[in-house]
Every structure is written in C-alpha cells, then in structure tokens.
PLY file of the C-alpha trace (Angstrom):
ply
format ascii 1.0
element vertex 247
property float x
property float y
property float z
element edge 246
property int vertex1
property int vertex2
end_header
17.49 -8.93 8.08
17.76 -11.01 10.27
15.80 -8.76 12.65
12.94 -8.22 10.21
10.50 -10.99 11.11
8.18 -8.78 13.16
7.61 -6.21 10.44
5.13 -7.83 8.00
2.77 -9.09 10.73
2.84 -5.83 12.66
2.37 -3.75 9.49
-0.59 -5.89 8.44
-2.22 -6.01 11.89
-1.87 -2.32 12.73
-4.18 0.48 11.57
-2.95 1.93 8.29
-2.09 5.27 9.91
0.10 3.50 12.49
1.73 1.47 9.73
2.48 4.66 7.80
4.24 6.09 10.87
6.27 2.92 11.43
7.32 2.61 7.80
8.57 6.20 7.56
9.31 8.02 10.82
10.39 5.02 12.93
12.70 3.56 10.26
14.28 6.93 9.46
14.85 7.76 13.13
16.49 4.37 13.74
18.87 4.82 10.80
19.64 8.42 11.78
20.37 7.35 15.37
22.79 4.63 14.25
24.54 7.06 11.91
24.71 9.74 14.60
26.15 7.34 17.18
28.89 6.20 14.82
29.85 9.73 13.81
29.54 11.33 17.27
31.79 8.68 18.82
34.26 8.90 15.91
33.94 5.15 15.59
36.80 3.33 13.91
35.10 1.24 11.24
37.16 -1.94 11.18
37.17 -4.34 8.24
35.08 -6.78 10.28
32.43 -4.12 10.94
32.35 -3.11 7.27
31.97 -6.73 6.18
29.04 -7.20 8.58
27.35 -4.05 7.22
27.84 -5.26 3.64
26.39 -8.68 4.48
23.36 -7.30 6.33
22.74 -4.68 3.62
22.78 -7.25 0.80
20.66 -9.71 2.80
18.08 -7.05 3.70
17.74 -5.84 0.11
17.49 -9.34 -1.33
15.22 -10.98 1.25
12.95 -7.92 1.39
12.48 -7.78 -2.39
12.05 -11.52 -2.93
9.47 -11.81 -0.16
7.64 -8.72 -1.42
7.14 -10.41 -4.80
4.95 -13.06 -3.13
2.61 -10.73 -1.27
-1.05 -10.08 -2.09
-1.58 -7.67 0.82
-0.36 -4.13 0.12
0.77 -3.43 3.69
2.77 -6.67 3.85
4.27 -5.83 0.47
5.34 -2.40 1.69
6.68 -3.97 4.90
9.07 -6.15 2.90
9.80 -3.19 0.65
10.76 -1.21 3.76
13.16 -3.99 4.80
14.77 -3.65 1.39
15.05 0.13 1.72
16.68 -0.30 5.13
19.31 -2.36 3.33
19.88 0.48 0.88
20.23 3.00 3.70
22.82 0.81 5.42
25.06 1.43 2.42
25.57 4.96 3.74
27.59 3.54 6.64
30.24 2.30 4.17
31.24 5.90 3.37
30.32 7.39 6.71
32.51 10.49 6.49
30.79 11.82 3.37
27.29 10.32 3.31
25.34 12.46 5.81
23.63 14.44 3.06
22.91 11.43 0.88
21.43 9.46 3.80
19.16 12.38 4.69
18.18 12.72 1.04
17.37 9.01 0.71
15.38 9.03 3.95
13.44 12.13 2.82
12.66 10.66 -0.61
11.56 7.34 0.88
9.46 8.98 3.61
7.61 11.30 1.21
6.87 8.42 -1.17
5.68 6.32 1.77
3.39 9.07 3.08
1.88 9.57 -0.38
1.36 5.82 -0.82
-0.28 5.35 2.57
-2.59 8.33 2.01
-3.99 6.45 -0.99
-4.08 3.14 0.90
-6.04 4.80 3.73
-8.53 6.14 1.18
-8.97 2.85 -0.71
-9.12 0.52 2.30
-10.86 2.64 4.96
-14.11 0.65 4.72
-12.52 -2.68 3.81
-11.63 -5.67 5.98
-8.17 -6.00 4.45
-5.61 -4.28 2.25
-5.53 -6.82 -0.57
-4.20 -5.71 -3.93
-7.61 -6.61 -5.38
-9.09 -3.61 -3.53
-7.11 -1.35 -5.89
-8.59 -2.84 -9.06
-9.78 -0.10 -11.39
-8.63 2.79 -9.20
-7.30 4.46 -12.35
-10.89 4.72 -13.58
-12.62 5.46 -10.27
-10.13 8.04 -9.02
-7.42 8.94 -11.58
-5.70 11.46 -9.30
-5.22 9.08 -6.37
-4.12 6.33 -8.76
-1.57 8.71 -10.29
-0.23 9.65 -6.84
0.15 6.01 -5.81
1.82 5.19 -9.13
4.27 8.07 -8.67
5.03 7.01 -5.10
5.73 3.43 -6.17
7.90 4.58 -9.08
9.91 6.72 -6.67
10.45 3.75 -4.37
11.53 1.69 -7.38
14.08 4.35 -8.30
12.58 5.67 -11.54
13.42 9.20 -12.79
12.20 12.02 -12.28
11.35 11.15 -8.71
13.59 11.73 -5.72
13.97 7.99 -5.13
16.03 7.68 -8.32
18.46 10.47 -7.47
18.72 9.28 -3.86
19.81 5.83 -5.03
22.13 7.32 -7.64
23.88 9.48 -5.03
24.15 6.60 -2.57
25.51 4.24 -5.25
28.05 6.84 -6.38
29.39 7.35 -2.86
29.54 3.60 -2.24
31.49 3.14 -5.49
33.93 5.85 -4.44
34.42 3.96 -1.17
35.49 0.94 -3.23
32.48 -1.38 -2.78
31.56 -2.32 -6.35
29.89 -5.66 -5.58
27.27 -4.24 -3.23
26.38 -1.55 -5.78
25.87 -4.17 -8.50
23.63 -6.22 -6.19
21.76 -3.06 -5.18
21.04 -2.26 -8.84
19.79 -5.82 -9.39
17.53 -5.48 -6.34
16.18 -2.18 -7.65
15.18 -3.99 -10.85
13.52 -6.79 -8.86
11.48 -4.23 -6.90
9.89 -2.99 -10.11
8.13 -6.37 -10.38
6.01 -6.08 -7.25
5.42 -2.33 -7.54
4.06 -2.82 -11.05
1.78 -5.60 -9.80
-0.14 -2.92 -7.90
0.08 -0.40 -10.75
-1.32 -2.94 -13.23
-4.21 -3.70 -10.87
-5.13 -0.01 -10.83
-5.08 0.45 -14.60
-5.66 -2.98 -16.18
-8.45 -4.36 -13.98
-12.09 -3.41 -13.78
-13.28 -1.67 -10.58
-14.78 -3.86 -7.88
-17.26 -1.17 -6.85
-18.48 2.30 -7.72
-16.28 5.29 -6.98
-16.63 6.77 -3.49
-16.18 10.39 -2.50
-12.67 11.24 -1.40
-12.27 13.45 1.70
-10.14 16.51 0.94
-7.53 15.63 3.56
-6.57 12.45 1.65
-6.09 14.44 -1.53
-4.10 17.13 0.26
-1.66 14.79 2.02
-1.16 12.56 -1.03
-0.64 15.38 -3.53
1.59 17.51 -1.29
3.80 14.54 -0.39
4.32 13.45 -3.99
4.91 17.03 -5.19
7.58 17.46 -2.52
9.11 14.18 -3.68
9.26 15.43 -7.28
10.70 18.79 -6.17
13.44 16.99 -4.24
14.11 14.92 -7.36
14.52 18.05 -9.48
16.42 20.03 -6.83
18.35 17.56 -4.63
20.55 20.32 -3.23
17.59 21.49 -1.13
18.30 18.53 1.18
21.83 17.48 0.27
23.32 20.78 1.38
21.60 20.79 4.78
24.29 18.54 6.30
0 1
1 2
2 3
3 4
4 5
5 6
6 7
7 8
8 9
9 10
10 11
11 12
12 13
13 14
14 15
15 16
16 17
17 18
18 19
19 20
20 21
21 22
22 23
23 24
24 25
25 26
26 27
27 28
28 29
29 30
30 31
31 32
32 33
33 34
34 35
35 36
36 37
37 38
38 39
39 40
40 41
41 42
42 43
43 44
44 45
45 46
46 47
47 48
48 49
49 50
50 51
51 52
52 53
53 54
54 55
55 56
56 57
57 58
58 59
59 60
60 61
61 62
62 63
63 64
64 65
65 66
66 67
67 68
68 69
69 70
70 71
71 72
72 73
73 74
74 75
75 76
76 77
77 78
78 79
79 80
80 81
81 82
82 83
83 84
84 85
85 86
86 87
87 88
88 89
89 90
90 91
91 92
92 93
93 94
94 95
95 96
96 97
97 98
98 99
99 100
100 101
101 102
102 103
103 104
104 105
105 106
106 107
107 108
108 109
109 110
110 111
111 112
112 113
113 114
114 115
115 116
116 117
117 118
118 119
119 120
120 121
121 122
122 123
123 124
124 125
125 126
126 127
127 128
128 129
129 130
130 131
131 132
132 133
133 134
134 135
135 136
136 137
137 138
138 139
139 140
140 141
141 142
142 143
143 144
144 145
145 146
146 147
147 148
148 149
149 150
150 151
151 152
152 153
153 154
154 155
155 156
156 157
157 158
158 159
159 160
160 161
161 162
162 163
163 164
164 165
165 166
166 167
167 168
168 169
169 170
170 171
171 172
172 173
173 174
174 175
175 176
176 177
177 178
178 179
179 180
180 181
181 182
182 183
183 184
184 185
185 186
186 187
187 188
188 189
189 190
190 191
191 192
192 193
193 194
194 195
195 196
196 197
197 198
198 199
199 200
200 201
201 202
202 203
203 204
204 205
205 206
206 207
207 208
208 209
209 210
210 211
211 212
212 213
213 214
214 215
215 216
216 217
217 218
218 219
219 220
220 221
221 222
222 223
223 224
224 225
225 226
226 227
227 228
228 229
229 230
230 231
231 232
232 233
233 234
234 235
235 236
236 237
237 238
238 239
239 240
240 241
241 242
242 243
243 244
244 245
245 246
C-alpha cells in the first residue's frame, strides 16, 4: 500500500503456479533486497524515514486484511493477505540492526505456508474455471490430508501456534517493541486477529459444507510438495534457531 493495486488482478489472472511464485519468491526477494540495500549502505534511518515506514506498514496490514475479508476468490484473498504480510515484514526495518534473522525467519515461515497452500489450490482448481472458495466445499471429506495441509498453512499465516508463522510474528513484535514502537505492534496484533476471519472462511468451507463433486485422484507430486512444505513450517516453528542463527 499504496503500490498494491496490481496484485489482486494479476494473482487472479495468472496460472496458479505463477501466482505461487509471485506470492512467495518475488515478495521475499523484494523485501530482502530493500533490507540489504539499507544495511550495505549503512543508511542513516532518519525520523522521517521511520515515520514513513510505520505509516506504510500499518496501511498495508490494514488495507490488505480488510479487503481480504470481502473476497470470494481464493487467489484474490491470498493476494490481499500477501499485501498484509508485506506490511508485517516492513516492521523489520524499524529495528534494522538486529532484525536480519527475524526477517529471514518470517519470510521462510510465510513462504513455506504459501507453497503448501498453493499446492492444495493447484490440486483443487486444476480442472476448474476459477478459484472460488465454493470449489473447496467438502474438501475435508473428499481429501482429508490436503484439507489438513491447507488448514495448517492458513493457521500459520494467521499466526497460530505451533506453526512457524506464530513464532515469526512473536519475534518480529518483540524486536519492534524493543525499538520503542508500541503502537504499530498493537495494530499488528489487531490485524492478525482480523486475518483469522477470512482464513477461517476457507477452513469452514472445507469442513462445514458438502462436497460439490466426487473426490478425484490426487497426483503424488501435489501430496509431496504440500506435506513437505507444511512439515518444514512446523519444524521451523518448533526449532526457530535453525533459521534465526543463520544471519
């Protein structure tokens, strides 16, 4: 925000595999590049710069989450969710001297959850004309494993323990508090609560609705990518030092 307008349309109009790449690799590389530029040039973060980062971070989190609540297309929902997560990652720039590990950890947790989620989306929507939430009705009955993976990925994005997304947010919030920015942490917590609303909309569709069609056979590669990604996410949640100590 305010450079987010392209994302929902491009996410929705692109093939799901392309969208998965944009929502994980592209976003993480952009944030890493900004962080690297600021640290490599030993940038002096003036009060004006910090205030701009705070404003953009809060706006991105809030606009992304509020717009995501209105979506009925899963890819558009995750596009707005990604805008919100970009706002969270911007918080790392407020404690730039100490947040390299926490930014990498957050990016890793978000990317693994995104990969797991899109593996399930590719499976569910591969023969569909759209990625509407209605396509996921009854997935918990038709394919319990894929439904469980998608649920876990969404819970990680929402910041629910025991997933890495929770500990990534906790670490980021703690460092931002130590840098003296209480207000942005309070608003970030509120936004995390808001995000639960639209993530659970998809979870409820999987478990509370009847299937639209009979179960279809799942290619092994979808299972492999989805399960490996979410297991890595859980491992990072249980052992954050595996990533935190790399930088």
